[in-house]
C-alpha positions as CSV (number, residue, x, y, z in Angstrom):
1,X,116.3,10.7,-14.4
2,X,117.8,8.2,-16.9
3,X,114.9,5.9,-16.3
4,X,112.5,8.6,-17.1
5,X,114.4,9.5,-20.2
6,X,114.4,5.9,-21.3
7,X,110.7,5.5,-20.6
8,X,109.9,8.6,-22.5
9,X,112.1,7.4,-25.5
10,X,110.3,4.0,-25.5
11,X,106.9,5.8,-25.3
12,X,107.8,8.0,-28.2
13,X,108.9,5.0,-30.3
14,X,105.7,3.2,-29.6
15,X,103.6,6.1,-30.8
16,X,105.7,6.7,-33.9
17,X,105.3,3.1,-35.0
18,X,101.6,3.4,-35.2
19,X,100.2,2.8,-38.7
20,X,98.6,5.9,-40.3
21,X,94.8,6.0,-40.3
22,X,92.7,7.2,-43.3
23,X,91.2,10.6,-42.8
24,X,87.5,11.2,-43.4
25,X,86.6,14.0,-45.8
26,X,85.6,17.2,-44.3
27,X,82.8,17.8,-46.9
28,X,80.7,15.3,-48.9
29,X,79.6,16.5,-52.4
30,X,76.0,15.5,-53.1
31,X,76.1,15.9,-56.9
32,X,73.5,18.7,-56.7
33,X,75.5,20.9,-59.1
34,X,75.4,18.3,-61.8
35,X,71.6,17.8,-61.2
36,X,71.0,21.5,-61.5
37,X,73.2,21.6,-64.6
38,X,71.2,18.9,-66.3
39,X,67.9,20.7,-65.6
40,X,69.4,24.0,-66.8
41,X,70.6,22.4,-70.0
42,X,67.2,20.6,-70.7
43,X,65.5,24.0,-70.4
44,X,68.0,25.6,-72.7
45,X,67.5,22.9,-75.3
46,X,63.7,23.0,-75.1
47,X,63.8,26.9,-75.5
48,X,66.2,26.6,-78.5
49,X,64.1,23.9,-80.0
50,X,60.9,26.0,-79.8
51,X,62.8,29.1,-81.4
52,X,64.1,26.9,-84.2
53,X,60.7,25.3,-84.9
54,X,59.2,28.9,-85.0
55,X,61.9,29.9,-87.5
56,X,61.2,26.8,-89.6
57,X,57.5,27.7,-89.8
58,X,58.3,31.1,-91.2
59,X,60.2,29.5,-94.1
60,X,57.7,29.0,-96.9
61,X,60.3,28.3,-99.7
62,X,62.4,25.8,-97.8
63,X,61.6,22.3,-96.6
64,X,63.7,21.6,-93.5
65,X,64.5,18.1,-92.4
66,X,65.8,16.9,-89.1
67,X,69.2,15.3,-89.3
68,X,70.3,12.3,-87.3
69,X,73.2,14.5,-86.0
70,X,70.8,16.9,-84.1
71,X,70.5,19.8,-86.5
72,X,68.1,20.7,-89.3
73,X,68.9,21.3,-93.0
74,X,67.2,22.3,-96.3
75,X,68.7,21.5,-99.7
76,X,68.7,24.7,-101.7
77,X,70.7,23.3,-104.7
78,X,70.6,19.6,-105.4
79,X,73.0,17.8,-107.6
80,X,72.3,14.3,-109.0
81,X,73.2,11.4,-106.8
82,X,75.6,10.2,-109.4
83,X,77.2,13.6,-110.0
84,X,79.8,13.2,-107.2
85,X,80.4,11.2,-104.1
86,X,80.1,12.2,-100.5
87,X,83.3,13.2,-98.8
88,X,85.1,10.5,-96.8
89,X,87.8,10.7,-94.1
90,X,90.8,12.7,-95.3
91,X,89.1,14.1,-98.4
92,X,89.6,17.8,-99.1
93,X,86.4,19.8,-99.2
94,X,86.4,23.3,-100.7
95,X,83.4,25.2,-99.4
96,X,81.9,28.6,-98.6
97,X,79.6,29.4,-95.8
98,X,78.0,32.3,-93.7
99,X,76.7,32.4,-90.1
100,X,73.5,34.2,-89.0
101,X,71.5,34.3,-85.8
102,X,67.9,32.8,-85.8
103,X,66.5,36.4,-86.1
104,X,68.2,36.7,-89.5
105,X,71.1,39.0,-88.3
106,X,74.2,38.3,-90.3
107,X,77.0,37.4,-87.9
108,X,79.8,36.4,-90.5
109,X,79.3,36.8,-94.3
110,X,80.8,34.4,-96.9
111,X,83.3,37.1,-97.8
112,X,84.6,37.4,-94.2
113,X,84.9,33.7,-93.8
114,X,86.3,33.2,-97.2
115,X,86.5,29.9,-99.2
116,X,87.9,27.1,-97.1
117,X,89.7,23.9,-97.7
118,X,88.9,21.4,-95.0
119,X,90.5,17.9,-94.6
120,X,87.4,15.8,-93.6
121,X,87.6,14.9,-89.9
122,X,91.2,16.0,-89.6
123,X,90.9,19.6,-88.8
124,X,89.1,21.8,-86.2
125,X,85.6,22.9,-87.3
126,X,82.6,23.3,-85.1
127,X,80.6,20.1,-84.8
128,X,77.5,20.8,-86.7
129,X,79.3,22.0,-89.7
130,X,81.7,19.1,-89.7
131,X,78.7,16.8,-89.7
132,X,76.7,18.8,-92.2
133,X,79.6,18.6,-94.8
134,X,79.4,14.8,-94.6
135,X,76.0,15.0,-96.1
136,X,76.8,17.2,-99.1
137,X,78.1,16.6,-102.6
138,X,80.2,19.0,-104.8
139,X,78.0,21.7,-106.2
140,X,75.3,21.5,-103.5
141,X,74.0,24.3,-101.3
142,X,72.4,23.6,-98.0
143,X,70.9,25.8,-95.3
144,X,71.6,24.4,-91.9
145,X,70.1,25.4,-88.5
146,X,72.4,24.4,-85.7
147,X,71.4,24.4,-82.1
148,X,73.9,25.9,-79.8
149,X,75.4,22.6,-78.7
150,X,76.3,21.8,-82.4
151,X,77.5,25.3,-83.0
152,X,79.8,27.2,-80.5
153,X,78.1,26.0,-77.4
154,X,78.7,27.6,-74.0
155,X,81.6,29.9,-74.8
156,X,80.6,31.1,-78.3
157,X,83.5,32.1,-80.5
158,X,84.6,34.8,-77.9
159,X,84.1,37.4,-80.7
160,X,80.7,37.9,-82.4
161,X,78.9,34.7,-81.5
162,X,77.5,34.8,-78.0
163,X,77.1,31.9,-75.6
164,X,74.4,29.4,-76.2
165,X,73.5,30.9,-79.7
166,X,71.8,28.7,-82.3
167,X,73.0,29.5,-85.8
168,X,71.7,29.4,-89.4
169,X,74.4,28.8,-92.0
170,X,74.2,28.7,-95.8
171,X,77.0,26.3,-97.0
172,X,78.1,25.6,-100.7
173,X,80.4,22.8,-101.4
174,X,82.6,23.8,-104.4
175,X,84.6,20.7,-104.8
176,X,85.7,17.4,-103.1
177,X,89.2,16.1,-103.8
178,X,90.0,12.5,-102.9
179,X,92.5,11.8,-100.3
């Protein structure tokens, strides 16, 4: 009996000394979700671009230009180039703006959003507006058209702006204070 117990003990020790082996994954992801997401986003972008181009065609009084940042803008009030400088990192920009849908429905008025002071590139502001303010001088008013990915994107603002909503915004820069 003692021999059997010793053999069993030796056998158990031999099994426990075995190095662990890597386990193979149970499922392998193919990346199809990402591929489908890319296709879905391209379709969304094309649909938004067509809607924005249709809106621009209806605007006879404004000349919209495409920005290198991925949005469109029209200069409503232009100030001379030498009148003031463009804002730089840390400058305080005092501005008013409103937000509307492409069909012209007002989402937020200038009164609701109030006059804001924004420390350039140091505070939270949606991407399109942050980049648009970089192109403006004190005293200028621009009308911007932001595709959804430059506005509030997939989630919206979880209040009045829905998901994947392109926006129109009239922005007036009141003053720019050096950092």
